[in-house]
PDB file of N, CA, C, O and CB in Angstrom:
ATOM      1  N   UNK A   1       1.553   3.128 -13.581  1.00  0.00           N
ATOM      2  CA  UNK A   1       2.669   2.241 -13.329  1.00  0.00           C
ATOM      3  C   UNK A   1       2.218   0.824 -12.978  1.00  0.00           C
ATOM      4  O   UNK A   1       2.741  -0.124 -13.564  1.00  0.00           O
ATOM      5  CB  UNK A   1       3.520   2.799 -12.221  1.00  0.00           C
ATOM      6  N   UNK A   2       1.266   0.626 -12.043  1.00  0.00           N
ATOM      7  CA  UNK A   2       0.857  -0.748 -11.744  1.00  0.00           C
ATOM      8  C   UNK A   2       0.316  -1.471 -12.966  1.00  0.00           C
ATOM      9  O   UNK A   2       0.580  -2.659 -13.147  1.00  0.00           O
ATOM     10  CB  UNK A   2      -0.187  -0.753 -10.652  1.00  0.00           C
ATOM     11  N   UNK A   3      -0.438  -0.772 -13.810  1.00  0.00           N
ATOM     12  CA  UNK A   3      -1.000  -1.407 -15.003  1.00  0.00           C
ATOM     13  C   UNK A   3       0.122  -1.829 -15.941  1.00  0.00           C
ATOM     14  O   UNK A   3       0.061  -2.906 -16.533  1.00  0.00           O
ATOM     15  CB  UNK A   3      -1.981  -0.452 -15.726  1.00  0.00           C
ATOM     16  N   UNK A   4       1.150  -0.987 -16.083  1.00  0.00           N
ATOM     17  CA  UNK A   4       2.282  -1.327 -16.943  1.00  0.00           C
ATOM     18  C   UNK A   4       2.982  -2.584 -16.444  1.00  0.00           C
ATOM     19  O   UNK A   4       3.399  -3.417 -17.249  1.00  0.00           O
ATOM     20  CB  UNK A   4       3.276  -0.161 -17.010  1.00  0.00           C
ATOM     21  N   UNK A   5       3.115  -2.733 -15.150  1.00  0.00           N
ATOM     22  CA  UNK A   5       3.739  -3.930 -14.587  1.00  0.00           C
ATOM     23  C   UNK A   5       2.920  -5.170 -14.902  1.00  0.00           C
ATOM     24  O   UNK A   5       3.475  -6.212 -15.249  1.00  0.00           O
ATOM     25  CB  UNK A   5       3.911  -3.786 -13.075  1.00  0.00           C
ATOM     26  N   UNK A   6       1.613  -5.062 -14.785  1.00  0.00           N
ATOM     27  CA  UNK A   6       0.749  -6.192 -15.098  1.00  0.00           C
ATOM     28  C   UNK A   6       0.826  -6.546 -16.582  1.00  0.00           C
ATOM     29  O   UNK A   6       0.745  -7.718 -16.948  1.00  0.00           O
ATOM     30  CB  UNK A   6      -0.697  -5.882 -14.702  1.00  0.00           C
ATOM     31  N   UNK A   7       0.980  -5.539 -17.429  1.00  0.00           N
ATOM     32  CA  UNK A   7       1.038  -5.771 -18.868  1.00  0.00           C
ATOM     33  C   UNK A   7       2.294  -6.527 -19.282  1.00  0.00           C
ATOM     34  O   UNK A   7       2.294  -7.212 -20.304  1.00  0.00           O
ATOM     35  CB  UNK A   7       0.969  -4.454 -19.607  1.00  0.00           C
ATOM     36  N   UNK A   8       3.362  -6.411 -18.502  1.00  0.00           N
ATOM     37  CA  UNK A   8       4.596  -7.133 -18.842  1.00  0.00           C
ATOM     38  C   UNK A   8       4.688  -8.467 -18.114  1.00  0.00           C
ATOM     39  O   UNK A   8       5.724  -9.131 -18.158  1.00  0.00           O
ATOM     40  CB  UNK A   8       5.817  -6.279 -18.508  1.00  0.00           C
ATOM     41  N   UNK A   9       3.603  -8.862 -17.441  1.00  0.00           N
ATOM     42  CA  UNK A   9       3.558 -10.192 -16.863  1.00  0.00           C
ATOM     43  C   UNK A   9       3.761 -10.302 -15.366  1.00  0.00           C
ATOM     44  O   UNK A   9       3.768 -11.411 -14.830  1.00  0.00           O
ATOM     45  CB  UNK A   9       4.545 -10.995 -17.506  1.00  0.00           C
ATOM     46  N   UNK A  10       3.928  -9.181 -14.674  1.00  0.00           N
ATOM     47  CA  UNK A  10       4.048  -9.230 -13.221  1.00  0.00           C
ATOM     48  C   UNK A  10       2.700  -9.675 -12.660  1.00  0.00           C
ATOM     49  O   UNK A  10       1.668  -9.096 -12.999  1.00  0.00           O
ATOM     50  CB  UNK A  10       4.484  -7.836 -12.630  1.00  0.00           C
ATOM     51  N   UNK A  11       2.700 -10.688 -11.813  1.00  0.00           N
ATOM     52  CA  UNK A  11       1.453 -11.261 -11.294  1.00  0.00           C
ATOM     53  C   UNK A  11       0.866 -10.467 -10.126  1.00  0.00           C
ATOM     54  O   UNK A  11      -0.351 -10.304 -10.034  1.00  0.00           O
ATOM     55  CB  UNK A  11       1.693 -12.687 -10.857  1.00  0.00           C
ATOM     56  N   UNK A  12       1.723  -9.979  -9.244  1.00  0.00           N
ATOM     57  CA  UNK A  12       1.255  -9.267  -8.048  1.00  0.00           C
ATOM     58  C   UNK A  12       2.101  -8.017  -7.827  1.00  0.00           C
ATOM     59  O   UNK A  12       3.309  -8.021  -8.066  1.00  0.00           O
ATOM     60  CB  UNK A  12       1.310 -10.187  -6.797  1.00  0.00           C
ATOM     61  N   UNK A  13       1.445  -6.940  -7.364  1.00  0.00           N
ATOM     62  CA  UNK A  13       2.135  -5.685  -7.086  1.00  0.00           C
ATOM     63  C   UNK A  13       1.827  -5.287  -5.645  1.00  0.00           C
ATOM     64  O   UNK A  13       0.662  -5.203  -5.256  1.00  0.00           O
ATOM     65  CB  UNK A  13       1.704  -4.559  -8.093  1.00  0.00           C
ATOM     66  N   UNK A  14       2.864  -5.045  -4.862  1.00  0.00           N
ATOM     67  CA  UNK A  14       2.734  -4.657  -3.464  1.00  0.00           C
ATOM     68  C   UNK A  14       3.443  -3.330  -3.226  1.00  0.00           C
ATOM     69  O   UNK A  14       4.351  -2.952  -3.966  1.00  0.00           O
ATOM     70  CB  UNK A  14       3.305  -5.749  -2.539  1.00  0.00           C
ATOM     71  N   UNK A  15       3.013  -2.635  -2.186  1.00  0.00           N
ATOM     72  CA  UNK A  15       3.710  -1.451  -1.708  1.00  0.00           C
ATOM     73  C   UNK A  15       3.518  -1.383  -0.196  1.00  0.00           C
ATOM     74  O   UNK A  15       2.657  -2.066   0.360  1.00  0.00           O
ATOM     75  CB  UNK A  15       3.186  -0.148  -2.414  1.00  0.00           C
ATOM     76  N   UNK A  16       4.326  -0.555   0.461  1.00  0.00           N
ATOM     77  CA  UNK A  16       4.222  -0.404   1.912  1.00  0.00           C
ATOM     78  C   UNK A  16       4.294   1.068   2.291  1.00  0.00           C
ATOM     79  O   UNK A  16       4.936   1.874   1.619  1.00  0.00           O
ATOM     80  CB  UNK A  16       5.336  -1.198   2.627  1.00  0.00           C
ATOM     81  N   UNK A  17       3.616   1.393   3.386  1.00  0.00           N
ATOM     82  CA  UNK A  17       3.670   2.734   3.952  1.00  0.00           C
ATOM     83  C   UNK A  17       3.269   2.644   5.417  1.00  0.00           C
ATOM     84  O   UNK A  17       2.946   1.566   5.916  1.00  0.00           O
ATOM     85  CB  UNK A  17       2.742   3.722   3.172  1.00  0.00           C
ATOM     86  N   UNK A  18       3.292   3.764   6.090  1.00  0.00           N
ATOM     87  CA  UNK A  18       2.898   3.779   7.504  1.00  0.00           C
ATOM     88  C   UNK A  18       1.479   4.332   7.627  1.00  0.00           C
ATOM     89  O   UNK A  18       0.981   5.026   6.741  1.00  0.00           O
ATOM     90  CB  UNK A  18       3.897   4.630   8.356  1.00  0.00           C
ATOM     91  N   UNK A  19       0.850   4.006   8.744  1.00  0.00           N
ATOM     92  CA  UNK A  19      -0.580   4.268   8.943  1.00  0.00           C
ATOM     93  C   UNK A  19      -0.975   5.741   8.810  1.00  0.00           C
ATOM     94  O   UNK A  19      -2.102   6.027   8.405  1.00  0.00           O
ATOM     95  CB  UNK A  19      -0.989   3.777  10.296  1.00  0.00           C
ATOM     96  N   UNK A  20      -0.111   6.657   9.126  1.00  0.00           N
ATOM     97  CA  UNK A  20      -0.468   8.074   9.080  1.00  0.00           C
ATOM     98  C   UNK A  20      -0.172   8.760   7.766  1.00  0.00           C
ATOM     99  O   UNK A  20      -0.333   9.977   7.664  1.00  0.00           O
ATOM    100  CB  UNK A  20       0.235   8.789  10.152  1.00  0.00           C
ATOM    101  N   UNK A  21       0.251   8.031   6.770  1.00  0.00           N
ATOM    102  CA  UNK A  21       0.588   8.629   5.484  1.00  0.00           C
ATOM    103  C   UNK A  21      -0.678   8.713   4.624  1.00  0.00           C
ATOM    104  O   UNK A  21      -0.827   7.994   3.637  1.00  0.00           O
ATOM    105  CB  UNK A  21       1.701   7.805   4.760  1.00  0.00           C
ATOM    106  N   UNK A  22      -1.570   9.598   5.021  1.00  0.00           N
ATOM    107  CA  UNK A  22      -2.897   9.696   4.404  1.00  0.00           C
ATOM    108  C   UNK A  22      -2.871  10.030   2.908  1.00  0.00           C
ATOM    109  O   UNK A  22      -3.671   9.468   2.160  1.00  0.00           O
ATOM    110  CB  UNK A  22      -3.701  10.737   5.121  1.00  0.00           C
ATOM    111  N   UNK A  23      -1.988  10.916   2.442  1.00  0.00           N
ATOM    112  CA  UNK A  23      -1.971  11.177   0.994  1.00  0.00           C
ATOM    113  C   UNK A  23      -1.660   9.911   0.181  1.00  0.00           C
ATOM    114  O   UNK A  23      -2.297   9.654  -0.840  1.00  0.00           O
ATOM    115  CB  UNK A  23      -0.938  12.265   0.670  1.00  0.00           C
ATOM    116  N   UNK A  24      -0.688   9.132   0.636  1.00  0.00           N
ATOM    117  CA  UNK A  24      -0.336   7.901  -0.079  1.00  0.00           C
ATOM    118  C   UNK A  24      -1.461   6.875   0.038  1.00  0.00           C
ATOM    119  O   UNK A  24      -1.799   6.218  -0.947  1.00  0.00           O
ATOM    120  CB  UNK A  24       0.982   7.311   0.468  1.00  0.00           C
ATOM    121  N   UNK A  25      -2.038   6.730   1.216  1.00  0.00           N
ATOM    122  CA  UNK A  25      -3.126   5.767   1.401  1.00  0.00           C
ATOM    123  C   UNK A  25      -4.327   6.115   0.522  1.00  0.00           C
ATOM    124  O   UNK A  25      -4.965   5.223  -0.038  1.00  0.00           O
ATOM    125  CB  UNK A  25      -3.550   5.720   2.876  1.00  0.00           C
ATOM    126  N   UNK A  26      -4.633   7.390   0.401  1.00  0.00           N
ATOM    127  CA  UNK A  26      -5.734   7.837  -0.452  1.00  0.00           C
ATOM    128  C   UNK A  26      -5.441   7.528  -1.916  1.00  0.00           C
ATOM    129  O   UNK A  26      -6.306   7.026  -2.635  1.00  0.00           O
ATOM    130  CB  UNK A  26      -5.983   9.342  -0.266  1.00  0.00           C
ATOM    131  N   UNK A  27      -4.214   7.830  -2.358  1.00  0.00           N
ATOM    132  CA  UNK A  27      -3.828   7.547  -3.734  1.00  0.00           C
ATOM    133  C   UNK A  27      -3.871   6.052  -4.021  1.00  0.00           C
ATOM    134  O   UNK A  27      -4.406   5.631  -5.047  1.00  0.00           O
ATOM    135  CB  UNK A  27      -2.433   8.095  -4.016  1.00  0.00           C
ATOM    136  N   UNK A  28      -3.315   5.252  -3.126  1.00  0.00           N
ATOM    137  CA  UNK A  28      -3.286   3.801  -3.345  1.00  0.00           C
ATOM    138  C   UNK A  28      -4.698   3.223  -3.433  1.00  0.00           C
ATOM    139  O   UNK A  28      -4.959   2.324  -4.233  1.00  0.00           O
ATOM    140  CB  UNK A  28      -2.506   3.107  -2.218  1.00  0.00           C
ATOM    141  N   UNK A  29      -5.593   3.738  -2.616  1.00  0.00           N
ATOM    142  CA  UNK A  29      -6.990   3.297  -2.676  1.00  0.00           C
ATOM    143  C   UNK A  29      -7.610   3.645  -4.033  1.00  0.00           C
ATOM    144  O   UNK A  29      -8.318   2.831  -4.626  1.00  0.00           O
ATOM    145  CB  UNK A  29      -7.808   3.942  -1.534  1.00  0.00           C
ATOM    146  N   UNK A  30      -7.340   4.850  -4.514  1.00  0.00           N
ATOM    147  CA  UNK A  30      -7.916   5.300  -5.787  1.00  0.00           C
ATOM    148  C   UNK A  30      -7.427   4.478  -6.973  1.00  0.00           C
ATOM    149  O   UNK A  30      -8.158   4.308  -7.949  1.00  0.00           O
ATOM    150  CB  UNK A  30      -7.585   6.762  -6.017  1.00  0.00           C
ATOM    151  N   UNK A  31      -6.199   3.964  -6.902  1.00  0.00           N
ATOM    152  CA  UNK A  31      -5.669   3.224  -8.051  1.00  0.00           C
ATOM    153  C   UNK A  31      -5.793   1.710  -7.877  1.00  0.00           C
ATOM    154  O   UNK A  31      -5.285   0.945  -8.698  1.00  0.00           O
ATOM    155  CB  UNK A  31      -4.213   3.593  -8.277  1.00  0.00           C
ATOM    156  N   UNK A  32      -6.473   1.273  -6.798  1.00  0.00           N
ATOM    157  CA  UNK A  32      -6.822  -0.132  -6.703  1.00  0.00           C
ATOM    158  C   UNK A  32      -6.068  -0.986  -5.698  1.00  0.00           C
ATOM    159  O   UNK A  32      -6.180  -2.211  -5.728  1.00  0.00           O
ATOM    160  CB  UNK A  32      -6.651  -0.715  -7.984  1.00  0.00           C
ATOM    161  N   UNK A  33      -5.300  -0.363  -4.807  1.00  0.00           N
ATOM    162  CA  UNK A  33      -4.595  -1.138  -3.791  1.00  0.00           C
ATOM    163  C   UNK A  33      -5.487  -1.366  -2.572  1.00  0.00           C
ATOM    164  O   UNK A  33      -6.327  -0.532  -2.233  1.00  0.00           O
ATOM    165  CB  UNK A  33      -3.298  -0.426  -3.376  1.00  0.00           C
ATOM    166  N   UNK A  34      -5.287  -2.512  -1.921  1.00  0.00           N
ATOM    167  CA  UNK A  34      -6.011  -2.840  -0.687  1.00  0.00           C
ATOM    168  C   UNK A  34      -5.008  -3.272   0.384  1.00  0.00           C
ATOM    169  O   UNK A  34      -3.977  -3.872   0.079  1.00  0.00           O
ATOM    170  CB  UNK A  34      -7.070  -3.966  -0.939  1.00  0.00           C
ATOM    171  N   UNK A  35      -5.321  -2.962   1.626  1.00  0.00           N
ATOM    172  CA  UNK A  35      -4.455  -3.347   2.742  1.00  0.00           C
ATOM    173  C   UNK A  35      -4.553  -4.852   2.961  1.00  0.00           C
ATOM    174  O   UNK A  35      -5.647  -5.403   3.084  1.00  0.00           O
ATOM    175  CB  UNK A  35      -4.839  -2.577   4.040  1.00  0.00           C
ATOM    176  N   UNK A  36      -3.392  -5.513   3.007  1.00  0.00           N
ATOM    177  CA  UNK A  36      -3.375  -6.956   3.207  1.00  0.00           C
ATOM    178  C   UNK A  36      -2.640  -7.375   4.473  1.00  0.00           C
ATOM    179  O   UNK A  36      -2.741  -8.524   4.902  1.00  0.00           O
ATOM    180  CB  UNK A  36      -2.748  -7.623   2.022  1.00  0.00           C
ATOM    181  N   UNK A  37      -1.895  -6.438   5.078  1.00  0.00           N
ATOM    182  CA  UNK A  37      -1.167  -6.781   6.297  1.00  0.00           C
ATOM    183  C   UNK A  37      -0.897  -5.509   7.105  1.00  0.00           C
ATOM    184  O   UNK A  37      -0.646  -4.439   6.550  1.00  0.00           O
ATOM    185  CB  UNK A  37       0.164  -7.513   5.961  1.00  0.00           C
ATOM    186  N   UNK A  38      -0.954  -5.657   8.425  1.00  0.00           N
ATOM    187  CA  UNK A  38      -0.618  -4.561   9.331  1.00  0.00           C
ATOM    188  C   UNK A  38       0.471  -5.056  10.267  1.00  0.00           C
ATOM    189  O   UNK A  38       0.319  -6.091  10.916  1.00  0.00           O
ATOM    190  CB  UNK A  38      -1.877  -4.061  10.132  1.00  0.00           C
ATOM    191  N   UNK A  39       1.570  -4.316  10.335  1.00  0.00           N
ATOM    192  CA  UNK A  39       2.620  -4.606  11.301  1.00  0.00           C
ATOM    193  C   UNK A  39       2.522  -3.534  12.386  1.00  0.00           C
ATOM    194  O   UNK A  39       2.871  -2.375  12.164  1.00  0.00           O
ATOM    195  CB  UNK A  39       4.057  -4.633  10.625  1.00  0.00           C
ATOM    196  N   UNK A  40       2.047  -3.936  13.546  1.00  0.00           N
ATOM    197  CA  UNK A  40       1.815  -2.972  14.626  1.00  0.00           C
ATOM    198  C   UNK A  40       3.128  -2.396  15.145  1.00  0.00           C
ATOM    199  O   UNK A  40       4.149  -3.080  15.229  1.00  0.00           O
ATOM    200  CB  UNK A  40       1.044  -3.631  15.775  1.00  0.00           C
ATOM    201  N   UNK A  41       3.061  -1.119  15.489  1.00  0.00           N
ATOM    202  CA  UNK A  41       4.204  -0.395  16.069  1.00  0.00           C
ATOM    203  C   UNK A  41       5.448  -0.529  15.203  1.00  0.00           C
ATOM    204  O   UNK A  41       6.545  -0.763  15.710  1.00  0.00           O
ATOM    205  CB  UNK A  41       4.502  -0.909  17.482  1.00  0.00           C
ATOM    206  N   UNK A  42       5.275  -0.383  13.921  1.00  0.00           N
ATOM    207  CA  UNK A  42       6.319  -0.594  12.919  1.00  0.00           C
ATOM    208  C   UNK A  42       7.481   0.389  13.054  1.00  0.00           C
ATOM    209  O   UNK A  42       8.645   0.003  12.949  1.00  0.00           O
ATOM    210  CB  UNK A  42       5.727  -0.487  11.536  1.00  0.00           C
ATOM    211  N   UNK A  43       7.157   1.655  13.285  1.00  0.00           N
ATOM    212  CA  UNK A  43       8.207   2.668  13.395  1.00  0.00           C
ATOM    213  C   UNK A  43       7.720   3.816  14.266  1.00  0.00           C
ATOM    214  O   UNK A  43       6.547   3.886  14.634  1.00  0.00           O
ATOM    215  CB  UNK A  43       8.626   3.187  11.996  1.00  0.00           C
ATOM    216  N   UNK A  44       8.638   4.705  14.583  1.00  0.00           N
ATOM    217  CA  UNK A  44       8.300   5.871  15.397  1.00  0.00           C
ATOM    218  C   UNK A  44       8.255   7.095  14.484  1.00  0.00           C
ATOM    219  O   UNK A  44       9.207   7.388  13.760  1.00  0.00           O
ATOM    220  CB  UNK A  44       9.335   6.072  16.562  1.00  0.00           C
ATOM    221  N   UNK A  45       7.125   7.802  14.536  1.00  0.00           N
ATOM    222  CA  UNK A  45       6.942   9.032  13.766  1.00  0.00           C
ATOM    223  C   UNK A  45       6.482  10.105  14.737  1.00  0.00           C
ATOM    224  O   UNK A  45       5.462   9.940  15.407  1.00  0.00           O
ATOM    225  CB  UNK A  45       5.910   8.841  12.586  1.00  0.00           C
ATOM    226  N   UNK A  46       7.217  11.193  14.819  1.00  0.00           N
ATOM    227  CA  UNK A  46       6.856  12.276  15.728  1.00  0.00           C
ATOM    228  C   UNK A  46       6.798  11.824  17.176  1.00  0.00           C
ATOM    229  O   UNK A  46       5.984  12.320  17.955  1.00  0.00           O
ATOM    230  CB  UNK A  46       5.529  12.862  15.329  1.00  0.00           C
ATOM    231  N   UNK A  47       7.661  10.882  17.539  1.00  0.00           N
ATOM    232  CA  UNK A  47       7.710  10.401  18.910  1.00  0.00           C
ATOM    233  C   UNK A  47       6.642   9.377  19.263  1.00  0.00           C
ATOM    234  O   UNK A  47       6.533   8.967  20.418  1.00  0.00           O
ATOM    235  CB  UNK A  47       7.597  11.545  19.828  1.00  0.00           C
ATOM    236  N   UNK A  48       5.858   8.962  18.282  1.00  0.00           N
ATOM    237  CA  UNK A  48       4.770   8.017  18.524  1.00  0.00           C
ATOM    238  C   UNK A  48       4.943   6.778  17.641  1.00  0.00           C
ATOM    239  O   UNK A  48       5.294   6.892  16.466  1.00  0.00           O
ATOM    240  CB  UNK A  48       3.398   8.686  18.258  1.00  0.00           C
ATOM    241  N   UNK A  49       4.696   5.606  18.206  1.00  0.00           N
ATOM    242  CA  UNK A  49       4.775   4.378  17.428  1.00  0.00           C
ATOM    243  C   UNK A  49       3.557   4.278  16.508  1.00  0.00           C
ATOM    244  O   UNK A  49       2.418   4.469  16.932  1.00  0.00           O
ATOM    245  CB  UNK A  49       4.865   3.139  18.361  1.00  0.00           C
ATOM    246  N   UNK A  50       3.829   3.975  15.245  1.00  0.00           N
ATOM    247  CA  UNK A  50       2.752   3.853  14.264  1.00  0.00           C
ATOM    248  C   UNK A  50       2.837   2.496  13.572  1.00  0.00           C
ATOM    249  O   UNK A  50       3.896   1.868  13.531  1.00  0.00           O
ATOM    250  CB  UNK A  50       2.820   5.001  13.223  1.00  0.00           C
ATOM    251  N   UNK A  51       1.710   2.061  13.034  1.00  0.00           N
ATOM    252  CA  UNK A  51       1.655   0.793  12.327  1.00  0.00           C
ATOM    253  C   UNK A  51       2.187   0.945  10.904  1.00  0.00           C
ATOM    254  O   UNK A  51       2.163   2.033  10.328  1.00  0.00           O
ATOM    255  CB  UNK A  51       0.221   0.255  12.306  1.00  0.00           C
ATOM    256  N   UNK A  52       2.662  -0.155  10.359  1.00  0.00           N
ATOM    257  CA  UNK A  52       3.067  -0.216   8.960  1.00  0.00           C
ATOM    258  C   UNK A  52       2.037  -1.013   8.182  1.00  0.00           C
ATOM    259  O   UNK A  52       1.523  -2.019   8.670  1.00  0.00           O
ATOM    260  CB  UNK A  52       4.475  -0.844   8.811  1.00  0.00           C
ATOM    261  N   UNK A  53       1.737  -0.566   6.978  1.00  0.00           N
ATOM    262  CA  UNK A  53       0.745  -1.234   6.138  1.00  0.00           C
ATOM    263  C   UNK A  53       1.417  -1.819   4.900  1.00  0.00           C
ATOM    264  O   UNK A  53       2.281  -1.192   4.287  1.00  0.00           O
ATOM    265  CB  UNK A  53      -0.377  -0.253   5.731  1.00  0.00           C
ATOM    266  N   UNK A  54       1.003  -3.026   4.547  1.00  0.00           N
ATOM    267  CA  UNK A  54       1.357  -3.610   3.264  1.00  0.00           C
ATOM    268  C   UNK A  54       0.086  -3.609   2.431  1.00  0.00           C
ATOM    269  O   UNK A  54      -0.969  -4.059   2.880  1.00  0.00           O
ATOM    270  CB  UNK A  54       1.961  -5.066   3.418  1.00  0.00           C
ATOM    271  N   UNK A  55       0.200  -3.098   1.211  1.00  0.00           N
ATOM    272  CA  UNK A  55      -0.948  -2.999   0.307  1.00  0.00           C
ATOM    273  C   UNK A  55      -0.659  -3.803  -0.956  1.00  0.00           C
ATOM    274  O   UNK A  55       0.475  -3.854  -1.432  1.00  0.00           O
ATOM    275  CB  UNK A  55      -1.260  -1.512  -0.044  1.00  0.00           C
ATOM    276  N   UNK A  56      -1.701  -4.425  -1.484  1.00  0.00           N
ATOM    277  CA  UNK A  56      -1.582  -5.231  -2.697  1.00  0.00           C
ATOM    278  C   UNK A  56      -2.564  -4.705  -3.737  1.00  0.00           C
ATOM    279  O   UNK A  56      -3.706  -4.370  -3.419  1.00  0.00           O
ATOM    280  CB  UNK A  56      -1.844  -6.739  -2.399  1.00  0.00           C
ATOM    281  N   UNK A  57      -2.110  -4.639  -4.967  1.00  0.00           N
ATOM    282  CA  UNK A  57      -2.976  -4.189  -6.050  1.00  0.00           C
ATOM    283  C   UNK A  57      -4.051  -5.235  -6.310  1.00  0.00           C
ATOM    284  O   UNK A  57      -3.753  -6.407  -6.541  1.00  0.00           O
ATOM    285  CB  UNK A  57      -2.159  -3.916  -7.334  1.00  0.00           C
ATOM    286  N   UNK A  58      -5.306  -4.793  -6.269  1.00  0.00           N
ATOM    287  CA  UNK A  58      -6.441  -5.649  -6.590  1.00  0.00           C
ATOM    288  C   UNK A  58      -6.742  -5.437  -8.061  1.00  0.00           C
ATOM    289  O   UNK A  58      -7.288  -4.402  -8.443  1.00  0.00           O
ATOM    290  CB  UNK A  58      -7.698  -5.333  -5.687  1.00  0.00           C
ATOM    291  N   UNK A  59      -6.386  -6.418  -8.896  1.00  0.00           N
ATOM    292  CA  UNK A  59      -6.537  -6.271 -10.349  1.00  0.00           C
ATOM    293  C   UNK A  59      -7.993  -6.045 -10.754  1.00  0.00           C
ATOM    294  O   UNK A  59      -8.262  -5.486 -11.818  1.00  0.00           O
ATOM    295  CB  UNK A  59      -5.991  -7.507 -11.059  1.00  0.00           C
ATOM    296  N   UNK A  60      -8.921  -6.472  -9.921  1.00  0.00           N
ATOM    297  CA  UNK A  60     -10.332  -6.283 -10.211  1.00  0.00           C
ATOM    298  C   UNK A  60     -10.792  -4.844 -10.056  1.00  0.00           C
ATOM    299  O   UNK A  60     -11.876  -4.492 -10.521  1.00  0.00           O
ATOM    300  CB  UNK A  60     -11.146  -7.159  -9.326  1.00  0.00           C
ATOM    301  N   UNK A  61      -9.988  -4.002  -9.409  1.00  0.00           N
ATOM    302  CA  UNK A  61     -10.359  -2.596  -9.186  1.00  0.00           C
ATOM    303  C   UNK A  61      -9.744  -1.645 -10.214  1.00  0.00           C
ATOM    304  O   UNK A  61      -9.988  -0.439 -10.175  1.00  0.00           O
ATOM    305  CB  UNK A  61      -9.936  -2.168  -7.793  1.00  0.00           C
ATOM    306  N   UNK A  62      -8.963  -2.181 -11.113  1.00  0.00           N
ATOM    307  CA  UNK A  62      -8.278  -1.305 -12.088  1.00  0.00           C
ATOM    308  C   UNK A  62      -9.253  -0.893 -13.168  1.00  0.00           C
ATOM    309  O   UNK A  62      -8.885  -0.158 -14.085  1.00  0.00           O
ATOM    310  CB  UNK A  62      -7.044  -2.016 -12.721  1.00  0.00           C
TER     311      UNK A  62
END
């Protein structure tokens, strides 16, 4: 999907998730995303405040 977006002219691709979402973070790393911003205490998960991550596709890693 990110490659298809780049092929139609999209310059930058971003996504967001929370710090404990390890399956998504692992997948995003494998397909070329890098963390570019952390919003501390973004939301509460399981009664605990967790950070939110913004990730950007690094075109050099595709």
